[in-house]
C-alpha positions in Angstrom: 0.1 -0.3 0.2 1.9 3.2 -1.4 -0.3 5.1 0.5 1.0 4.6 3.7 4.5 5.9 2.1 2.7 8.9 0.7 1.0 9.8 4.0 4.4 10.0 5.8 6.2 12.3 3.7 3.0 14.5 3.7 3.6 14.4 7.7 7.3 15.0 7.5 6.8 18.1 5.0 4.5 19.4 7.3 6.3 18.9 10.3 9.7 20.5 8.8 7.2 23.3 7.7 5.9 23.8 11.0 9.3 24.1 12.9 10.2 26.7 9.7 7.3 28.7 11.2 8.6 28.3 14.9 6.9 25.0 15.6 3.1 25.8 15.1 0.9 23.2 15.4 -0.7 22.0 12.4 -4.7 21.5 12.6 -5.1 20.3 9.2 -3.3 19.8 6.3 -5.2 20.6 2.8 -4.8 18.5 -0.1 -5.6 18.1 -3.7 -6.3 14.5 -5.4 -6.5 14.3 -9.2 -9.1 11.2 -9.9 -6.2 9.8 -12.3 -3.5 10.4 -9.5 -3.4 6.3 -8.8 -4.2 7.0 -5.1 -7.4 5.6 -3.4 -8.4 8.3 -0.9 -10.3 6.6 1.7 -6.8 4.7 2.1 -4.6 7.9 2.0 -6.9 9.2 4.9 -6.4 6.1 6.9 -2.7 6.3 6.5 -2.6 9.3 7.4 -4.1 8.9 10.9 -1.3 6.3 11.3 1.5 8.6 10.1 0.4 11.1 12.2 0.8 9.1 15.7 3.3 10.2 17.9 4.4 13.3 15.5 3.4 17.1 15.6 0.6 16.3 14.2 -1.4 13.7 16.2 -5.1 15.3 15.8 -4.4 16.6 12.7 -7.2 16.5 9.8 -6.6 15.5 6.3 -8.8 17.4 3.7 -8.8 16.4 0.6 -9.9 18.4 -2.5 -10.9 16.1 -5.1 -10.0 17.0 -9.1 -11.3 15.3 -11.8 -10.0 14.0 -14.6 -9.8 16.4 -17.9 -8.3 15.1 -20.9 -7.8 17.4 -24.5 -9.4 16.3 -27.5 -7.6 17.1 -30.6 -10.7 16.1 -32.8 -13.2 18.8 -31.3 -10.5 21.1 -30.0 -12.0 21.2 -26.4 -11.3 19.9 -22.8 -13.4 16.7 -22.0 -13.9 15.1 -18.5 -12.4 11.6 -18.4 -15.3 8.8 -18.3 -13.3 5.9 -18.1 -9.8 6.3 -16.7 -8.8 2.8 -18.5 -9.1 4.7 -21.8 -8.8 8.2 -22.3 -11.1 9.1 -24.9 -13.0 12.0 -25.2 -16.9 11.9 -23.4 -18.4 13.6 -26.4 -17.2 12.0 -30.0 -15.2 9.1 -28.3 -11.7 10.3 -29.7 -8.8 9.4 -28.1 -7.4 12.2 -26.1 -3.7 13.6 -27.0 -3.0 15.1 -23.0 -4.4 15.1 -19.8 -5.0 18.1 -18.9 -5.9 17.6 -15.2 -6.2 14.8 -12.4 -3.0 13.6 -11.9 -2.4 16.2 -9.0 -1.4 14.9 -5.9 0.0 18.0 -4.0 -0.6 19.5 -0.3 -2.3 23.0 -0.8 -1.7 24.5 2.8 -1.4 23.8 6.2 -4.0 25.6 9.1 -2.0 26.1 11.7 -2.7 26.8 16.1 -0.9 30.1 16.8 
């Protein structure tokens, strides 16, 4: 389960930033998670709780913003939502998409701290 290693990295990064800011207590971590990132949201949330144990982030929340998968269709010259993550086809015309526009995100957006 790679979600645990991801959660541990998030906790480590948040602890480092907290220390840079003078040891402020982190109450929540906000994350953008794309539908195509290959991460199971529920597993990540459970793993986050485990990764926080006995750290400066114990009791903090992981707040996840879901980012939908969007591809660019060259036939339609438009951005379209991904209907099936196994086949990146345009939801309007069925053509193969030329690029993924969004949905691969896995990024920490902000930390909420208590002063």
